N, C-alpha and C positions, 0 to 999 in steps of 0.2 A: 880325735881320737882320745881325750881324756878320762871320756866318757868309755867309750868301746873296750879300755883296759886297764878303766878304774885307775886312774894314776894318782885322785888327791888319796886311795889306802893304799899307793908302798908306805913303804915303813924306810925308804933306805935313806939314807943321812946327808952322803958326803955325796957333791953337789957332782965330782964323776960320775959316778954310781949313777945317779938320776940322769943324765944327758946319757951316759953309754944304754943304762935301758930305753929312754926313749932311740935309741937309736936301733935299737934292736923292735921293740914293738912297734916301727915306722917296718922297717924290713918285711919280721912276719907279715904288718897285713897288707901291703904292698906283692905277698907271692901269692898272698889266698887271694886276693883280689883280683891278680894277672890268669890262675885256672881258667880254665877254661867254661866247668862247671856252672848247669845255670843253677840259679838258686841263690839266696840272697848273702850277703857277705856275714853275717852272722851267724846264719845255720852250717855253712863253711866253716868258719873257724869250730864250733861247738860242731862238727862233723873230723874237722883233722886233729881234734881234741881224743877225740871217746878211738878212731880207726886209726892205727898207728899205717894200714896200706897207703890210705887215700892223704897222710901227711907226707908218704912218701911218691908220693904221687903228685902233690903239691910243689915238694923241693924240685922234684926232676923236671918237672915243667917249664920250671924258671932257667933249668938251665938248656930246655929242649930252645928255647925261646930265642938263644944268646945265640945261637951254632947258623 
């Protein structure tokens, strides 16, 4: 995951901030991973970054899995 989100390049200095951001990155990666769309994880992350409709679909699909 360090390579995926380039955590080494992160400029956070507080230990709490590091832990909090790592948790958010892990949640984001799991949401994209669980989305049913076909394709590579890197491509789905890029698509979610560029397309707000796809991002909303990724978030919404995670809530649909909980019901």
